[in-house]
C-alpha positions in Angstrom: 0.0 0.0 0.0 1.2 3.5 -0.9 0.6 6.1 1.8 0.7 9.9 1.6 2.5 11.3 4.7 2.4 15.0 5.4 5.3 16.4 7.5 4.7 19.6 9.4 7.1 22.4 9.9 8.9 23.4 13.2 6.5 23.5 16.2 3.6 22.7 13.8 1.0 19.9 13.8 -1.8 18.6 11.8 -3.5 22.0 11.8 -1.2 23.4 9.2 -2.2 20.4 6.8 -5.9 20.5 7.6 -7.1 21.8 4.2 -4.7 19.5 2.3 -6.0 16.5 4.2 -9.5 17.2 3.3 -8.7 17.5 -0.4 -6.7 14.3 -0.8 -8.4 11.2 -2.3 -9.2 8.5 0.3 -7.1 5.7 -1.4 -3.9 7.5 -0.5 -4.6 7.1 3.2 -3.2 10.5 3.9 -1.9 11.0 7.5 0.1 13.8 9.3 3.2 12.5 11.0 4.3 13.7 14.5 7.7 12.1 14.5 9.3 15.6 14.7 7.6 16.1 18.2 9.3 12.8 19.5 12.8 12.7 18.3 15.9 15.0 18.8 17.4 15.1 15.3 16.3 14.9 11.7 18.0 11.5 11.2 16.2 10.1 14.2 12.9 11.6 13.0 13.5 10.0 9.6 14.3 6.5 11.1 11.2 6.7 13.2 9.0 7.6 10.4 10.3 4.8 8.3 9.7 2.5 11.1 6.2 3.6 11.8 5.1 3.6 8.2 5.5 0.4 6.1 5.6 0.2 2.4 5.9 2.9 -0.3 5.5 6.4 0.8 4.7 9.7 -0.9 6.2 12.4 1.3 5.0 16.0 1.5 7.0 18.1 3.8 6.9 21.8 4.5 9.7 23.9 6.0 11.4 21.7 8.6 9.1 18.9 7.3 10.8 19.3 3.9 14.2 18.9 5.5 12.9 15.7 7.2 11.6 14.5 3.8 15.0 15.0 2.3 16.6 13.0 5.0 14.0 10.2 4.6 14.7 9.8 1.0 18.5 9.8 1.7 18.1 7.0 4.2 15.6 4.9 2.2 15.4 6.0 -1.4 13.6 2.8 -2.4 10.8 3.5 -0.1 9.9 7.0 -1.4 7.6 6.8 -4.3 7.1 10.6 -4.8 8.4 13.7 -3.0 6.7 17.1 -2.5 8.9 19.9 -0.8 7.2 23.1 0.1 8.8 26.3 1.5 12.0 24.5 2.6 15.8 24.5 2.2 18.5 21.9 1.5 21.2 24.3 2.7 22.9 23.8 6.1 22.4 26.4 8.9 24.2 29.7 8.4 26.1 31.3 11.3 23.7 34.3 11.3 20.6 32.2 11.6 22.3 29.9 14.2 22.9 33.0 16.3 19.2 34.1 16.0 18.1 30.6 17.0 20.3 30.5 20.0 19.0 33.9 21.2 15.4 32.6 20.7 16.2 29.4 22.6 17.5 31.5 25.5 14.2 33.3 25.5 12.2 30.1 25.4 14.1 28.8 28.4 13.2 31.9 30.2 9.5 31.4 29.4 9.2 34.3 26.9 7.6 32.4 24.2 4.9 35.0 23.4 7.6 37.7 22.9 9.5 35.5 20.3 6.4 34.5 18.5 5.0 38.0 18.1 8.4 39.3 17.0 8.6 36.6 14.3 4.9 36.5 13.2 5.4 38.9 10.2 8.1 36.5 8.9 5.6 33.6 8.6 3.1 35.3 6.2 2.9 37.5 3.2 2.6 41.3 4.2 -0.9 41.3 2.7 -2.0 39.0 5.4 -1.2 41.5 8.2 -4.9 42.0 8.9 -5.9 38.3 8.8 -6.1 37.8 12.6 -7.8 34.5 12.3 -5.1 33.0 10.1 -2.3 34.4 12.5 -4.0 33.0 15.6 -4.3 29.6 14.0 -0.6 29.7 13.5 0.1 31.0 17.1 -2.2 28.3 18.5 -0.3 25.2 17.1 3.1 26.8 18.0 2.0 27.4 21.6 0.6 23.9 21.7 4.0 22.6 20.9 5.5 24.4 23.9 9.0 25.6 24.9 10.7 22.3 25.1 9.6 21.3 21.5 10.6 24.6 20.2 14.0 24.3 21.7 14.5 20.6 20.6 13.3 21.2 17.0 15.3 24.4 16.7 18.4 22.5 17.6 17.5 19.8 15.2 17.2 22.3 12.4 20.6 23.9 13.5 22.3 20.6 13.2 21.1 19.6 9.9 23.4 18.5 7.2 23.9 19.9 3.8 21.1 18.0 1.9 22.3 19.4 -1.4 25.0 16.8 -1.4 22.6 14.0 -2.0 19.8 15.6 -4.1 21.3 14.5 -7.3 20.7 10.9 -6.2 16.9 11.4 -5.7 15.2 9.3 -8.4 11.5 9.7 -7.6 9.1 12.2 -9.0 9.5 15.5 -7.0 7.5 18.7 -6.7 9.1 21.7 -5.2 6.8 24.6 -4.3 7.2 28.0 -2.4 5.7 31.3 -1.9 7.2 34.3 -3.8 7.5 36.3 -0.6 8.8 33.6 1.7 11.2 35.4 4.1 12.3 32.3 6.0 13.2 30.0 3.0 13.3 32.4 0.0 12.4 31.1 -3.5 16.1 30.8 -4.3 16.2 27.9 -1.9 13.5 26.0 -3.6 14.7 26.8 -7.1 18.1 25.4 -6.0 16.4 22.2 -4.8 14.5 21.9 -8.1 17.6 22.3 -10.1 19.5 19.7 -8.1 16.9 17.0 -8.4 16.6 15.6 -12.0 13.1 16.2 -13.5 11.8 18.1 -10.5 8.8 20.4 -11.1 8.9 23.9 -9.5 5.9 26.0 -8.7 5.9 29.6 -7.3 2.9 30.8 -5.6 2.2 34.5 -6.0 1.5 36.8 -3.1 2.4 34.1 -0.6 4.7 33.9 2.4 6.2 30.9 4.2 3.0 29.2 5.5 1.7 28.4 2.0 -0.5 25.5 3.1 -2.5 28.0 5.2 -2.2 31.1 3.1 -3.0 29.6 -0.3 -4.7 26.2 0.5 -6.6 26.1 -2.8 -3.6 26.8 -4.9 -1.5 24.3 -2.9 -4.2 21.6 -3.2 -4.6 22.2 -7.0 -0.8 21.9 -7.6 -0.6 18.8 -5.3 -3.5 17.0 -7.0 -2.3 17.9 -10.6 1.1 16.7 -9.7 -0.1 13.5 -8.2 -2.3 12.8 -11.2 0.7 13.3 -13.4 2.4 10.4 -11.6 -0.7 8.3 -11.9 -1.3 8.5 -8.2 -4.9 9.9 -8.2 
C-alpha cells in the first residue's frame, strides 16, 4: 500500500495540513506524522518515520518537514515513491541564523515564548495577510501547543542539519518543489536550488504568498498537489 504522509514544519502539527488532508483522495490514506515532536534530530525523525510507516511512501513536507523528507529519501530512497517539498531549504544552517536561533532558545528557556512569536509573526506570512487575525491566531495556536521544550529541541535539530544538497542529485523519484514568492524564511532561491539539483523536479511559485503556504494559499497548494499526483498516476 502506498501512503501519503504530510510532514509539518517546526512546532507545527496537523492543523497546518488540515485543508490538504480534506482534499486528498481516500485511497492515498493521507496522514500527518508527528515524529518531529518525538525525536531530537532529523536523522532520528526519519528513522522513526520509516519504522512507523511500512511500504511505499509519498512524502509531502513543509519547512522543517521538507528537511525531514529529504533525510528520509536519503536514508531509504527505495521507499519513497514521490516527494513534495514546500517552502524549505536543502542548505545547512548559516552562522547568522544559528545566532538568531540561539537567542530565541534562550528566551524560550526563560518562558518568553509569546515575545519571540509576536516578533517573528510577520516573517511567517505575506505582508498582505497582516490584517488576517484568524489566520495568524491559527498559527500561534499550534506553536503554543508545541510548547517551549519542543521549540528548543526542534530548533536545535534544524541547526544541526546536514547539507542535503550533497545527495539531491541521487533522488530518483518524481519531485514537486513549491514555495511562496514572498517567503522570508526560506526564500524562493532555496526552492529553485532544490528543483535544479533533483533531476526532473517540477517547480511551482505561488504569487503573493509567504512561508506558511498551506494555510495562506490552500486552494492553490491543493490544486498543484493534486495535478502533480495525477501526473504520476497516483490519483
